[in-house]
C-alpha positions in Angstrom: -77.8 97.6 -25.0 -76.2 100.9 -24.3 -76.4 102.2 -27.9 -72.6 102.5 -28.4 -71.0 101.2 -31.5 -67.8 99.1 -31.4 -65.1 100.4 -33.7 -62.9 97.4 -34.5 -59.2 97.8 -33.6 -57.2 96.0 -36.2 -53.4 95.9 -36.5 -51.6 95.4 -39.8 -48.1 94.4 -38.7 -45.2 94.8 -41.2 -47.5 96.6 -43.7 -44.8 97.9 -46.0 -46.5 100.0 -48.7 -49.8 98.0 -48.5 -51.9 100.4 -46.4 -55.2 98.9 -45.2 -58.0 101.5 -44.6 -59.5 101.2 -41.1 -56.4 99.3 -39.8 -53.4 100.6 -37.7 -50.7 100.1 -40.3 -47.4 99.3 -38.5 -43.9 98.9 -40.0 -40.3 99.6 -39.0 -40.0 102.0 -42.1 -42.6 104.6 -43.2 -43.0 103.7 -46.8 -46.4 105.4 -47.1 -48.2 108.2 -45.2 -49.9 107.1 -42.0 -47.6 104.1 -41.3 -46.9 103.8 -37.5 -43.2 103.3 -37.0 -43.3 104.0 -33.2 -45.0 100.7 -32.2 -42.8 98.3 -30.2 -44.2 94.9 -31.0 -42.8 93.5 -27.8 -44.7 96.0 -25.7 -47.9 96.9 -27.6 -49.6 100.1 -26.3 -53.1 98.6 -26.1 -54.8 97.1 -23.1 -55.4 93.4 -22.7 -58.2 91.9 -24.9 -58.7 95.2 -26.8 -57.6 94.2 -30.4 -60.1 92.5 -32.8 -57.6 91.4 -35.4 -54.0 91.3 -36.4 -52.5 90.6 -39.8 -48.8 89.9 -40.4 -47.9 88.7 -43.9 -44.2 87.7 -44.4 -43.0 89.5 -41.3 -42.6 86.9 -38.5 -39.6 85.3 -40.2 -37.8 88.6 -39.8 -37.9 88.5 -35.9 -35.0 87.3 -33.9 -35.4 84.3 -31.6 -35.6 86.8 -28.6 -38.1 89.0 -30.4 -40.2 86.0 -31.4 -40.4 84.9 -27.7 -41.8 88.3 -26.7 -44.0 89.1 -29.7 -46.1 86.0 -29.7 -47.4 86.4 -26.1 -47.8 90.1 -26.6 -50.1 89.7 -29.6 -52.0 87.1 -27.7 -52.3 89.4 -24.8 -54.0 92.3 -26.7 -56.3 90.1 -28.8 -59.8 89.9 -27.4 -61.6 86.6 -27.0 -62.6 85.5 -30.5 -60.0 87.9 -32.0 -58.0 86.6 -34.9 -54.3 86.7 -35.8 -53.7 85.9 -39.5 -50.1 85.4 -40.5 -48.2 84.2 -43.5 -44.7 82.9 -43.5 -42.4 80.9 -45.8 -43.0 77.1 -45.4 -39.6 76.2 -44.1 -40.0 72.4 -44.7 -40.9 73.1 -48.3 -38.0 75.5 -48.7 -35.5 73.0 -47.3 -36.8 70.1 -49.5 -36.8 72.4 -52.6 -33.3 73.6 -51.9 -31.9 70.1 -51.5 -33.7 68.9 -54.7 -32.4 71.8 -56.7 -29.2 72.3 -58.7 -26.1 73.7 -57.0 -25.2 76.0 -59.9 -23.8 79.2 -58.4 -23.6 81.8 -61.2 -22.9 85.2 -59.7 -22.8 87.2 -56.5 -26.3 88.4 -55.4 -26.9 91.9 -56.5 -28.4 93.7 -53.6 -31.2 95.9 -54.6 -31.9 94.2 -57.9 -35.5 93.2 -58.3 -35.0 89.7 -59.8 -31.2 89.0 -60.0 -31.1 86.5 -57.2 -27.5 85.5 -57.6 -27.9 85.1 -61.4 -30.6 82.4 -61.1 -33.6 84.7 -60.9 -36.8 83.1 -59.6 -36.0 79.6 -60.8 -37.0 77.1 -58.2 -34.7 74.4 -59.6 -31.6 76.5 -58.6 -30.3 76.7 -55.0 -28.7 80.1 -55.3 -31.7 82.0 -56.7 -34.9 83.0 -54.9 -34.6 79.9 -52.7 -31.5 81.4 -51.1 -33.5 84.5 -50.2 -36.3 82.3 -48.6 -33.6 81.2 -46.1 -31.8 84.5 -45.5 -34.2 87.3 -46.8 -33.4 89.5 -49.7 -31.0 91.6 -47.5 -32.0 94.8 -49.4 -32.2 96.8 -46.2 -31.8 96.6 -42.4 -35.1 94.7 -41.9 -34.8 92.4 -44.9 -33.0 89.5 -43.2 -34.8 86.3 -42.2 -33.9 85.4 -38.6 -36.5 82.7 -37.8 -38.4 79.9 -39.6 -41.8 78.3 -39.4 -43.4 74.9 -40.1 -47.0 73.9 -39.6 -46.0 72.0 -36.4 -44.2 75.0 -34.9 -47.1 77.3 -35.7 -49.5 74.8 -33.9 -47.1 74.6 -30.9 -46.9 78.4 -30.7 -50.7 78.7 -30.8 -51.0 76.2 -27.9 -48.2 77.9 -25.9 -49.7 81.4 -26.2 -53.3 80.4 -25.5 -55.0 80.5 -28.9 -58.2 78.5 -29.0 -58.0 77.4 -32.6 -55.7 77.4 -35.6 -56.2 76.7 -39.3 -53.2 76.4 -41.5 -53.3 76.4 -45.3 -50.5 76.2 -47.9 -50.3 78.6 -50.9 -47.7 79.9 -53.4 -46.7 83.5 -52.6 -43.6 85.6 -52.7 -41.9 83.1 -55.1 -42.4 80.0 -53.0 -44.7 78.0 -50.8 -46.0 79.7 -47.8 -48.1 78.8 -44.7 -51.1 80.9 -43.9 -52.3 80.5 -40.4 -55.5 81.9 -38.9 -55.3 81.8 -35.1 -58.4 82.5 -33.0 -58.1 83.6 -29.3 
């Protein structure tokens, strides 16, 4: 052993105001001190196999199809063998089924910027035009707040295979007003 200590390099992608100490906190908007807004996720500034972990909670659904095709391989490139990508996304199969099973009772135009208006239906999961609508399209309260892609467990598993991850574990949980998929992918 050479006596050097390894300082883990961990990326918190789409951190918003949730700053994690000891992580490189990355977002498109600086909502807190120390947030890196200069990182291009399609061309990460770290060498191959240099990152220990990446965390992305409710951010991958905001990437366009073209961005998604570049970001997945790029994150895989920088993760070291044994490195872990943890991500959470809306469970698109659940959202679709819930939407179809819900009432089609449009009540009001969505009030952009309002915390819980959701087209007059609030967070009720038995109404199509409430929070369920935002699970499809994002809350649209700012430039980055649009959903442009969707994920199912099968898609996450396919992406893991396509980008060279050795293992993936997927769990379901209730978060952000609906069912989400939490995937832990190991390089």
